[in-house]
Each structure stands twice: as C-alpha cells, then as structure tokens.
C-alpha positions in Angstrom: 6.7 -13.6 -83.1 9.5 -14.1 -85.6 12.2 -13.0 -83.1 10.7 -15.4 -80.5 10.9 -18.3 -83.0 14.6 -17.4 -83.7 15.4 -17.3 -80.0 13.7 -20.7 -79.6 15.9 -22.2 -82.4 19.0 -20.7 -80.8 18.0 -22.3 -77.4 17.4 -25.7 -79.0 20.9 -25.6 -80.6 22.8 -24.5 -77.4 25.5 -26.8 -76.1 25.6 -29.1 -79.1 29.1 -30.0 -80.2 29.9 -30.8 -83.8 32.5 -32.8 -85.7 34.5 -30.5 -88.0 36.9 -31.0 -90.9 39.4 -28.4 -92.1 40.9 -28.2 -95.6 43.6 -25.7 -96.4 43.8 -25.0 -100.2 47.1 -23.7 -101.5 49.0 -24.9 -104.5 52.3 -23.3 -103.4 52.1 -24.6 -99.8 51.1 -28.0 -101.1 54.1 -28.0 -103.6 56.4 -27.2 -100.7 55.1 -29.5 -97.9 52.9 -32.1 -99.7 50.1 -33.9 -97.9 50.3 -33.1 -94.2 48.0 -34.0 -91.3 48.5 -30.9 -89.2 48.7 -27.1 -90.0 52.1 -26.9 -88.1 53.6 -29.2 -90.6 53.0 -26.7 -93.3 53.3 -23.4 -91.5 49.6 -22.9 -92.0 48.5 -20.2 -89.6 45.0 -19.9 -91.0 44.3 -23.7 -90.6 45.7 -23.5 -87.0 43.4 -20.6 -86.2 40.3 -22.4 -87.4 41.1 -25.5 -85.4 42.0 -23.6 -82.2 38.8 -21.5 -82.4 36.6 -24.6 -83.0 38.2 -26.5 -80.2 37.9 -23.6 -77.8 34.2 -23.4 -78.7 33.9 -27.1 -77.7 33.6 -28.6 -81.1 35.4 -31.8 -82.1 38.2 -31.5 -84.6 38.0 -34.5 -87.1 40.7 -34.0 -89.7 42.9 -31.5 -91.4 44.1 -31.7 -95.0 46.4 -29.5 -97.1 45.6 -29.8 -100.8 46.4 -28.1 -104.1 44.0 -25.5 -105.5 42.6 -27.8 -108.2 38.9 -28.4 -108.6 39.1 -32.2 -108.5 41.2 -32.2 -105.4 38.8 -29.9 -103.6 35.7 -31.9 -104.6 37.3 -35.2 -103.6 38.5 -33.8 -100.2 35.1 -32.2 -99.4 33.2 -35.4 -100.3 35.6 -37.5 -98.2 34.5 -35.5 -95.1 30.8 -35.4 -95.7 29.9 -38.7 -94.0 32.1 -38.1 -90.9 31.6 -34.4 -90.2 28.9 -31.9 -89.5 31.0 -29.0 -90.7 33.7 -28.5 -93.4 35.7 -25.3 -93.4 38.0 -24.5 -96.2 40.6 -21.8 -96.3 42.3 -20.4 -99.4 41.6 -20.4 -103.1 38.8 -17.8 -102.9 40.6 -15.0 -104.8 40.2 -13.7 -108.3 43.3 -15.3 -109.9 42.7 -18.0 -112.5 44.2 -20.6 -110.1 41.6 -19.8 -107.4 38.9 -22.4 -108.0 37.6 -23.2 -104.5 34.3 -21.4 -104.9 33.6 -22.9 -108.3 34.4 -26.5 -107.1 32.3 -26.2 -103.9 29.3 -24.3 -105.4 28.6 -27.2 -107.8 28.2 -29.5 -104.7 26.0 -27.2 -102.7 22.3 -28.2 -102.2 21.5 -24.9 -100.5 23.6 -21.8 -100.6 23.8 -19.4 -97.6 24.3 -16.1 -99.6 24.1 -14.0 -96.4 27.4 -15.5 -95.1 29.4 -14.0 -98.0 27.4 -10.8 -97.9 27.9 -10.3 -94.2 31.6 -11.3 -94.4 32.3 -8.7 -97.1 30.3 -6.1 -95.1 32.3 -6.6 -91.9 35.5 -6.9 -93.8 34.8 -3.5 -95.5 34.8 -2.0 -92.0 38.2 -3.4 -91.4 40.0 -3.2 -94.8 38.0 -0.9 -97.0 37.0 -1.5 -100.6 39.3 -4.4 -101.2 36.8 -6.5 -99.2 34.9 -6.8 -102.5 37.6 -9.0 -103.8 36.7 -11.9 -101.5 34.4 -14.6 -102.7 33.8 -16.3 -99.3 30.7 -18.4 -99.4 28.8 -21.0 -97.4 26.1 -23.6 -97.9 24.8 -27.0 -97.1 25.6 -30.4 -98.6 23.3 -33.0 -97.2 23.3 -32.3 -93.4 26.8 -30.8 -93.5 27.5 -27.1 -93.5 30.5 -25.9 -95.5 32.2 -22.5 -95.2 34.8 -21.4 -97.8 37.1 -18.7 -96.3 40.0 -16.7 -97.7 43.5 -17.8 -96.8 44.4 -14.7 -94.8 44.7 -15.3 -91.0 42.9 -12.0 -90.3 40.0 -13.0 -92.6 39.8 -16.4 -91.1 39.7 -15.0 -87.5 37.0 -12.4 -88.5 34.8 -15.0 -90.2 35.1 -17.5 -87.4 34.6 -15.1 -84.5 32.0 -12.8 -86.1 29.9 -15.2 -88.2 30.6 -19.0 -88.0 30.9 -19.7 -84.3 28.0 -17.5 -83.2 25.6 -19.1 -85.8 27.1 -22.6 -86.4 24.7 -24.4 -84.1 21.7 -22.6 -85.5 22.7 -23.4 -89.1 23.2 -27.1 -88.3 19.9 -27.2 -86.5 18.2 -26.1 -89.7 20.3 -28.4 -91.9 19.3 -31.4 -89.9 15.5 -30.7 -89.9 13.5 -33.4 -91.7 
C-alpha cells in the first residue's frame, strides 16, 4: 500500500516545471569577480552545471548570484529568492573551515529539514570518494513552499547530487511542500 501511495505521488508530480534560483557561495571568487549575474562571468563551473542540468530537465532558471561566504549575505540572498522561486540551490560554503557558514545560515531559516538528503548524499559520495565523504555537510529542507538544497562547491559533488538525488525527487518534494 505504501509503495502504491508513493507511485501515486510521483505520477501527480510528473511534468511539472519549477522556477529555480542558484546561489554560488565563495568568498575568494566573490573577491575576484564581485557580484555577477552568470556563472561564466566568474569561472563558476558548479553554478553552470546546476543551471544546465535544471534546464535540461525542463525547469525554469530564475536567477544566479555569486556571494561571499558570510551568514548575512547568504540569508539575504536566500530570502530574496523565496517569493519568486520554487527551488533554491546553493553551492559552496559547506566545508569544515571556520569561514564555511552556508549550513549554519540556511538551517536557521528551515521550517522542515530533509535529513535524508545529506545522509544519502554522503552515502553515494562514499562509494565514489571514500571516507572523505564524511566531511561534507550537504543539507536540504523547506522554507514556506520552497525547497532548498545546499551543495558543496565541487563540480563532481554538484553533478552527483543533481543527477542522483535532486532531479529524480524534485517534483515529489515540491508536491509535498505545497500540500495544504
């Protein structure tokens, strides 16, 4: 019965296209390039991968921002996207260095966390890169009706998360997020 219900949810979500905002978080890249409106302007491979994969899946790209890894900048940038997007994807600032504050900034805004996202991401990453997968703090959750995914800055990590987790489940996640 449970599997049948899940399949029904998946069918209800099929072919919906969502508006997505992308935020790249890198203090060094921001210092070098400043505020840019496209990943190519800042040699941002991970940002470009996210946008390309979303577009190829039929979703609508809303905006891109490059910001410094500072909690206030992250909070302001995420909040600015909430009223115009269904999904926000961040890349960068998820490491263990003191300057990596993406997770702390975003978690305080989450109304619902999706702990399985980070758990699965680390699990499939372990198969690819071994024990260093434990160093990632990738996370996901819901703010209002908007899903947010916080990914590492590595192009390989971004590709893995997008292809293995986000794109296959995005419509299902948003279906649940919009339930009344």
